[in-house]
C-alpha positions as CSV (number, residue, x, y, z in Angstrom):
1,X,85.5,119.4,33.8
2,X,84.5,120.4,30.2
3,X,81.8,122.9,31.5
4,X,84.4,124.7,33.7
5,X,86.9,124.8,31.0
6,X,84.5,126.7,28.8
7,X,83.5,129.1,31.6
8,X,87.1,129.7,32.0
9,X,87.7,130.4,28.5
10,X,84.7,132.6,28.4
11,X,85.9,134.7,31.5
12,X,89.3,135.1,29.7
13,X,87.8,136.2,26.5
14,X,87.2,139.6,28.1
15,X,90.4,141.8,27.6
16,X,90.0,143.4,31.0
17,X,89.5,140.0,32.8
18,X,92.5,138.6,30.9
19,X,94.7,141.7,31.8
20,X,94.1,141.0,35.5
21,X,94.7,137.3,35.2
22,X,98.1,137.9,33.2
23,X,99.1,140.4,35.8
24,X,98.5,138.1,38.7
25,X,100.3,135.2,36.7
26,X,103.3,137.6,36.3
27,X,103.3,138.2,40.1
28,X,103.3,134.5,41.3
29,X,103.8,133.5,44.0
30,X,102.6,136.9,45.3
31,X,99.3,137.6,46.4
32,X,98.3,141.3,45.4
33,X,95.9,143.8,46.9
34,X,93.0,144.9,44.6
35,X,94.2,148.6,44.9
36,X,97.7,147.6,43.5
37,X,95.9,145.8,40.6
38,X,93.6,148.5,39.8
39,X,96.5,151.2,39.9
40,X,98.9,149.0,37.6
41,X,96.1,148.5,35.0
42,X,94.3,151.8,35.5
43,X,91.0,150.2,36.2
44,X,88.2,151.9,38.2
45,X,87.6,149.9,41.5
46,X,83.9,149.2,40.6
47,X,84.8,147.6,37.3
48,X,87.8,145.7,39.1
49,X,85.5,144.3,41.4
50,X,83.3,142.8,38.6
51,X,86.4,141.4,37.0
52,X,87.8,139.8,40.1
53,X,84.3,138.3,41.1
54,X,84.3,136.7,37.6
55,X,87.7,135.4,37.9
56,X,87.3,133.9,41.3
57,X,84.0,132.4,40.3
58,X,85.6,130.4,37.6
59,X,88.5,129.2,39.7
60,X,91.0,131.2,37.9
61,X,92.4,133.3,40.8
62,X,91.9,132.9,44.7
63,X,91.6,135.4,47.3
64,X,92.7,135.6,50.9
65,X,92.1,138.4,53.8
66,X,95.1,139.8,55.5
67,X,94.1,142.4,57.9
68,X,91.7,144.9,56.2
69,X,93.0,144.1,52.9
70,X,91.8,141.1,50.4
71,X,94.7,139.8,48.5
72,X,94.5,137.9,45.1
73,X,96.6,135.5,43.4
74,X,96.3,133.5,40.3
75,X,95.7,129.7,40.2
76,X,98.4,128.5,37.9
77,X,96.9,125.0,38.0
78,X,93.8,126.4,36.2
79,X,95.8,127.7,33.3
80,X,97.4,124.3,33.1
81,X,94.0,122.6,33.2
82,X,92.9,124.6,30.2
83,X,95.9,123.8,28.3
84,X,95.5,120.0,29.1
85,X,92.0,120.2,28.1
86,X,92.8,121.8,24.7
87,X,95.6,119.3,24.2
88,X,93.6,116.2,25.0
89,X,90.2,117.3,23.4
90,X,91.2,119.5,20.4
91,X,94.5,117.8,19.5
92,X,93.2,114.4,20.7
93,X,96.7,114.1,22.5
94,X,98.5,114.0,19.4
95,X,101.9,115.7,19.9
96,X,102.5,116.3,16.2
97,X,99.3,118.2,16.1
98,X,100.1,120.6,19.1
99,X,103.9,120.4,18.9
100,X,104.6,123.9,20.3
101,X,102.5,123.2,23.5
102,X,103.9,119.8,23.9
103,X,107.5,120.8,23.7
104,X,107.2,123.7,26.2
105,X,104.9,122.0,28.8
106,X,105.7,118.3,28.4
107,X,109.5,117.9,27.6
108,X,112.3,118.5,29.9
109,X,114.5,121.6,29.9
110,X,116.5,122.1,26.5
111,X,119.9,120.3,26.5
112,X,122.6,123.1,27.5
113,X,125.5,121.0,27.2
114,X,127.1,123.0,24.4
115,X,126.5,126.5,26.2
116,X,125.8,128.6,29.1
117,X,122.3,129.4,30.5
118,X,121.3,133.0,29.8
119,X,119.7,134.8,32.8
120,X,118.0,138.2,32.7
121,X,117.2,140.2,35.9
122,X,114.6,143.0,35.7
123,X,113.4,145.8,37.7
124,X,112.0,149.3,37.0
125,X,115.2,151.4,37.3
126,X,118.0,148.9,36.8
127,X,119.9,150.8,39.6
128,X,120.2,148.4,42.5
129,X,118.2,145.2,42.9
130,X,118.6,144.0,39.5
131,X,122.3,145.3,39.5
132,X,122.9,143.3,42.6
133,X,121.4,140.0,41.2
134,X,123.4,140.3,37.9
135,X,126.5,140.9,39.9
136,X,126.1,138.2,42.5
137,X,125.2,135.4,39.8
138,X,128.0,136.4,37.6
139,X,130.5,136.2,40.6
140,X,129.1,133.1,41.9
141,X,128.7,131.0,38.8
142,X,129.9,132.9,35.7
143,X,131.1,129.8,34.3
144,X,127.7,128.2,34.1
145,X,125.5,131.6,33.3
146,X,125.7,134.5,31.1
147,X,124.1,137.1,33.3
148,X,122.3,140.5,32.2
149,X,120.1,142.9,34.0
150,X,117.8,145.7,32.8
151,X,115.0,148.1,33.7
152,X,111.7,148.9,32.3
153,X,112.4,152.7,33.0
154,X,116.1,152.7,33.8
155,X,117.8,155.6,35.6
156,X,120.9,157.3,33.8
157,X,123.1,156.2,36.7
158,X,123.4,153.5,39.2
159,X,122.6,154.0,42.8
160,X,125.7,155.2,44.7
161,X,124.6,153.1,47.9
162,X,124.3,150.2,45.7
163,X,127.8,150.5,44.2
164,X,129.0,151.2,47.6
165,X,127.6,147.9,48.8
166,X,128.9,145.9,45.7
167,X,132.6,147.4,46.3
168,X,132.4,146.4,49.9
169,X,131.4,142.9,49.2
170,X,134.5,142.7,46.7
171,X,132.7,142.8,43.4
172,X,134.1,144.3,40.3
173,X,131.7,147.1,39.2
174,X,133.7,148.7,36.4
175,X,131.5,147.1,33.8
176,X,127.9,147.7,35.2
177,X,125.5,150.2,33.6
178,X,121.8,150.8,33.6
179,X,120.1,149.3,30.5
180,X,116.6,149.4,28.9
181,X,114.9,146.0,28.6
182,X,114.3,146.9,24.9
183,X,117.9,146.0,24.4
184,X,117.2,142.5,25.0
185,X,114.1,142.3,22.7
186,X,116.3,143.2,19.6
187,X,116.7,140.5,16.9
188,X,120.5,140.1,17.7
189,X,119.8,139.9,21.4
190,X,120.9,136.6,23.4
191,X,117.9,134.1,23.8
192,X,117.0,134.1,27.6
193,X,116.6,130.8,29.4
194,X,115.6,132.4,32.6
195,X,113.9,135.7,33.2
196,X,113.3,137.0,36.7
197,X,111.6,140.4,37.9
198,X,112.9,141.4,41.3
199,X,110.4,144.3,41.9
200,X,106.6,144.4,42.0
201,X,106.4,147.5,39.6
202,X,108.1,145.8,36.9
203,X,106.3,142.6,37.1
204,X,102.9,144.5,37.0
205,X,104.0,145.7,33.7
206,X,103.3,144.0,30.4
207,X,106.3,141.5,29.5
208,X,107.9,141.3,26.0
209,X,107.1,138.1,24.4
210,X,110.4,136.5,25.0
211,X,111.9,134.2,22.2
212,X,112.3,130.5,23.3
213,X,109.8,130.6,26.3
214,X,112.4,131.0,29.0
215,X,111.5,129.9,32.7
216,X,110.3,133.0,34.5
217,X,109.7,133.9,38.2
218,X,108.9,137.0,40.2
219,X,111.4,137.4,43.0
220,X,110.1,140.7,44.2
221,X,111.5,142.6,47.2
222,X,111.4,146.3,48.7
223,X,113.2,149.0,46.7
224,X,116.1,150.0,48.8
225,X,116.2,153.3,46.7
226,X,113.1,154.3,48.5
227,X,114.4,153.9,51.9
228,X,114.3,157.1,54.0
229,X,116.3,158.2,56.9
230,X,120.0,158.6,57.8
231,X,122.6,157.3,55.4
232,X,123.4,154.6,57.8
233,X,119.5,153.6,57.6
234,X,119.6,153.8,53.8
235,X,122.8,151.7,53.7
236,X,121.0,149.1,55.8
237,X,118.2,148.8,53.2
238,X,120.8,148.2,50.6
239,X,122.6,145.6,52.6
240,X,119.3,143.8,53.2
241,X,118.4,143.9,49.5
242,X,121.8,142.4,48.6
243,X,121.7,139.6,51.1
244,X,118.1,138.5,50.2
245,X,119.1,138.3,46.6
246,X,122.4,136.5,47.5
247,X,120.4,133.9,49.3
248,X,117.9,133.5,46.4
249,X,120.7,133.1,43.9
250,X,122.6,130.7,46.0
251,X,119.4,128.7,46.1
252,X,119.1,128.8,42.1
253,X,122.7,127.9,41.4
254,X,122.0,124.7,43.6
255,X,119.3,123.6,41.6
256,X,120.0,120.5,39.4
257,X,119.0,122.2,36.3
258,X,120.2,119.4,33.9
259,X,117.9,116.7,35.6
260,X,114.9,118.8,36.2
261,X,111.8,118.8,33.7
262,X,110.2,122.1,32.9
263,X,107.3,121.9,35.3
264,X,109.7,120.9,38.2
265,X,112.1,123.7,37.5
266,X,109.2,126.3,37.2
267,X,108.0,125.2,40.7
268,X,111.7,125.2,42.1
269,X,112.3,128.8,40.9
270,X,108.9,129.8,42.3
271,X,109.7,128.3,45.6
272,X,112.9,130.1,45.9
273,X,110.8,133.5,46.4
274,X,108.5,131.7,49.0
275,X,111.1,129.9,51.0
276,X,114.3,131.8,50.9
277,X,114.9,134.1,53.9
278,X,114.6,137.8,52.8
279,X,116.9,139.7,55.2
280,X,120.8,138.8,55.5
281,X,123.3,141.7,56.3
């Protein structure tokens, strides 16, 4: 095991290979085609092929074929094995020596009995999917969660089809606005307990170093803003996005947050994206 861990550390010591691994970790539980990885990181196909081969060889990522494409996904367990090795070998398993690591990975989720959980949903434009998620969670469980949404490159206005769907579902849209994710990186911003990306493009981008190590997950789905066709066809795409997010949020609010340790909670929020039906109208 020691030889394998040292190989993995050597592979991740290269900035390009580390960038690929970090992107795939952000995209969990998705598997991502090589072309999308290369485009997101501006890496030439020949160079990317070398990086992917090294990461696969070290057991840091896996691959599978789907039609004519090869899809790549991070092996989260491999990262955990590196942390375990360093904790047990370098720190000799002493919690006081590696206190930050032991707190984040080995203790339960922080006690929230004196306040609500803070949740942030992120997409690129913050005009539809993340706005849906913010609104649905606030209306479903606003007594338990303070909910926010933001975009990595937000539009100036919310999408009119999105607003139409929210109004038709009986949601109050008066306080909704597009926001830049930088608002939530300011010193006076609320500290997040959960951060969810709901679009692939946002997940492909570098994430801020969130204070407090929030639980994060990728709940990616197609962008209804890009739907083509008649107004009825476009409206259907927004209805489907709303339904998919509502299903995921209902699964999230049903989790026994107070009784799950961090590892179990991380697995649970990842499983929501894998197991929850994506289309409901």
